[in-house]
C-alpha positions, 0 to 999 in steps of 0.5 A: 801294644808297645807301639801304641804306648810309644806313640802315646808317649811321643804324642804327649811328650810336651806335657812331660817336658813342661812338668820337668821344666816347671820343677827345675824352675822351682828348684832354681828359684828356691836355691839361687833366686829366692831371698833365702838362697844366700846369707847376703840376700837374707841380711839385705832383707833384714837390713831393709826391714829394720831400717824401714822401722827405724825411719818410721819411729824417727818420723814420729819423734821429729813430729812435734804434733805426734809427740804432743798427741802421744804424751797427752792424757786424752785419747787421740786419733794418733794413738789409735793409728799407732796400735800394732804388733809390728813395732813396739812404741812406748812413751814415759814421763820422768817424774819429780823423783827422776823415775820413768812412768809409762804413759803410752804403749801401742802393744802388749806383745812386748815391753821395754825392761826397766833397766834399759830406760836409763841407758844412753840414747841410741839404738842397741840389740836387746835379748828379752824373754820373748825375743831379740829386738832392736831397742831405740831410745830417745829423750825429748823435752816438751812442755817443761817435762822430760819424756823418754820415747822407745821403740822395740823392733822385733827381729826374732821371736822366742816363746817358751810356749808356742801356739798358732799365734805365738810362733818362734822365728824371724819377724820377717819371713819365718822361713829364714830360720830354716836355713839361717841363724842370728849371731853376734860373734862377728861371723856371718854377713852383717845386718846394719842399721840406718846409721851404718852400725852393725847390729848382728850377723846372719850365717847359714846353719851347719845342718840347714835344710837345703831345699825348702821351697817358698810359696812361689816354688810350691805353686810351680811344683804343684803345677808340675805334678798336675801336668805330670798326672795329665801326661799319665792320664793321656797315655792311659786313655790312648792305650785304652 
């Protein structure tokens, strides 16, 4: 009996080795290759995301055709194309009393606080009730009127009430929050805007979950388990 089991194990050892290698690869990918494996990689991902959204907004406000379509009273195709929750875009007209009247918004998921409309043009990090955003403000003169264009780039969502659609976490890859946190005290790896300005920093949590596999690692581990079950099944069949 022992000899039969031993021969069965030797015969199907390649399955066990394959399962072991797949599990090891998943561990290596999660802890050394994945974008979540270090604070510097996470900071790079966030910088690329923010800079990409900044370019998108900049391309809009330098295009006189898009600006005219947005500030116009009629419904234009340009306005429909801008409807998204990925980046908030807002336009305001300065009336004769010097007040900003909102004339366009592409999402109801976020909004610019009134006090921020009267700050100097530029970009800054703002902490609102529903999250942390990068606010970009640009004043534009067009057709003898003055307009304020703003963009809110979501960085970290923070909701008092959470559900299937409203989840707290980073706007890019929610899993980042399992291991890393945003900080503005200068500690950590800096996340920069397109002009090289440091917006905030990313650092590892003191009690972070070390092994939190992502989608690819999970697939590798499930495959490893299936192969291991096949290994056990073949040994059982040979023994019988």
